[in-house]
N, C-alpha and C positions, 0 to 999 in steps of 0.2 A: 504494500500500500504506500502510496506516495506521501511525503511529508507535507503537512498543512502549512500554509502561509497565513499571515494575519492582516486584517483590514487596517490600512493606515489611519482610518478615521475613528473606528470604535474598538479595534483590537480583536474582533471575532475571527476565528479560523475560517479559511476558505480553501477550495480545491484549486489546483493549478489552472484549469481551463474555465473557471467560473468568471463571469463578466461583472456581476453585481453582488454586493454583500447582502446576505440574507438577513442580517441584523439591522443595518441602518439604511440599506438601499444604495449606498455609494458605489460608483463605478470603480472597479478594482484595477490595479496596474496590469498592463498587458505583458504576457510572457514573451519577450522578443529575443533576438539574437539567434546564433546558430544552434545553441543548446536548446533554446526555447522552441524553435521550429522542429528540431528532431524530437523533442519531448512531446509536442503536440501530435506529430505524425504517429509516434509510438502509441499514444493513448487513444488515437482513433481506431487502431487495429487490435489492441490488447487491453484487457480490463486492468491488468496489474502493471504498474510502472515502478521500477526499483528506485528511481531518483536520478538527479542529474549527474551523480558521480559515475554512472555506467559509461558515459561517453569518453572521458579521459582514460578509463580502464581499457575499453575496447581499442582506443587509438594506440595505447602503449602495447597491447597484445599484438595488434597488426604490425606495428613497427618491429617488434621483436621477431615475429615470424619472418618478415621480409629480410631482416638483417641476417638471420640464421641461414635462410635459403641462399642469399648472395655469398655468404662466407663458404658454405659447402661447395657451391659451384666453382668459386675461385680456387679452392683447395684441390678439387678434382682436375682442373685445367693445369695447375702447376705440377701435380704428380704425373700427369700424362707427358708433359714436356720433359720432366726429369728422367723418364724411362728411356728416352731416345739417346743414342750415343753418337759421338762424332769420331770418325776415323780419318787419320792423316796419312796420306800416301805420297810417294814421290812419283814423278812422271816416268814413263818407260823410255830408256835410252839405248840406242843401238850401239854396241861396242865391237870394234874390229879386232883382228889378231894383233897381239902385242900391246893393245891399249890397256891402260890402267882401269881396272874395274871400279866403278863409282861405289862409294859407300852408301848403302840404302838404310835410312833410319827405320828401325822396327815400327811396325804398326802398333799404335797405342789407342786404347779406348778411354774416352773421357766421359765421366758420368757427372751430369749436372746435379748440384745439391738440391735436396727437396726443401721447399719453403715451409717454414713452421706453420702449423695449423693455428688459426686465429682463436683467441680465448674469448669466450662469451660468458660474461658474469650473469648468473641467475640469482634471483632472490625474491622475496615477497613483493607483490604488487603494491604501489604506493596507495595510501589512503586518499580517496577522492575528497575534494573540498566539500564540507557540509555533512559528510558521512559520520554518524554518531559512533563513538567508541564506548568501551565498557566503563570508562571513567566519566563519561558525560551524563549528567543527570537528565532524566526525562522531564520535560516541562509539564506542569499540572494542567489538566483540562480546563477550558474556559467554561464556567457555569452558565454563562449567558449565550453560548453558541447553540445554534439550531442544528438539527440532525441532517446529514446528507444521505440521500439514497445511494447505496453502493453502486459504483459504476459497473455496468454490464449485468447486474443482478435482476432476476425476475422473482416476484414473490407477491405477498398480499399485505395490505395495510388498511387502516381505517381513515376514510376521507371525512374529516371533520366539517369542512366547508369549502366551497369553490367560489372564487371571486373572478369576474371578468378581467382580462388583461388591462382593459381601459381604466380600471380602478387604481392601478399602480401597485408596484411591489411593496411600498411602505405599508399599505393597508393590509396586505397579506401577512407581512412580518408582524404587524400589530396583533392580528388574530392568532398567529402562532405563539406570540409571547403570552397572550391571554390563556391559551391552552396549557402552556408550561406552568403558569401561576396556579392554574386549577389542579395541578398535580399529574397531568397526562405525560407519559414518557415518550421519548424518541419522536419529538415533534419537529417538523420541518415543512418546507414549501417546495412543491414541484411545479414546473411549467408543463401543463398537460400536453402541449403539442409535441413534446419530446418523447412521449410514451404512446405507443399504438393502442394500448388498452384504455386510455382516458380520452374524453372529449376534448378536442383542441380549443384553444382560446381562453384558458382559465389558469389562475393560480390555485393549485390544489393544496390546502393545508392538511397534512396527514399526521397520524400518530401511530407509531409502531412499525416494525419490519418483521413479518411473519412468513413461515415456510408454507403454511396451509391456510385455506380459507376458513376452516373451523377455528383456528387460533385467532384470526382477525375478528370473526363474528362474535367470539366470546367477550371481546372488549367493547363492542358497540354500545351496550347498555350503559356501561360506565361513562363512555364519552358523551352520550346524550344527557346523563345526569349531571355532567360538569358544565352544561350550558351550550351544547351543540346538538339540538334536537334533530337535525337532519343528517347526523353521522351515519355512515354505512360502510360495510367492508367492500373492498375492490381489489382486483388484480392489477399489478403494476408490471408492464412488459415494455421493453424498448421497441 
């Protein structure tokens, strides 16, 4: 699961691809740059995103593989050249009777020295910027933060109330805060057009993330008693 960032206006945690803060409605900083673009493309195809540290680690791994392959190829080329020998011979000379026989130098084989194999130092991969270590304390959760529906997850929830998009996000956030004050758990806001199982054009205030419809239905009565008489269970599917 990717690490949350915090709204610069109210300090509530938000997801990397979220455009507006669910707590105060402020527009959030855009995730730009090469790492931001790569992270956005990753999260469009996969539900799980390990964090921005994955990109320098992958780059380091690719450079290590390329350097190793180049070193092995160079070593093989030098070894092949070293196996070849050079032979020195003298030219053939016709000698007549009584002439002094020329001295012919013996044939000698010369072997080229082998180049030393390059040394590649291996060790643990560097820790990516922002990656938590065992000594880093985990930040406490923000009690005012609303619940995010898990990326790529299908399940059931209780729809407390639906507001038209024209009413604005602050109105939906206000309703969600009211539900939290009443003691309802896992309260958040969905944009219905992003889910095929919901009617488009609404902010859906929900409570709970359930595996089965029966689990969601069991909490409808409590939600109605907390001031949401139109609450009902619903499936949430991308």
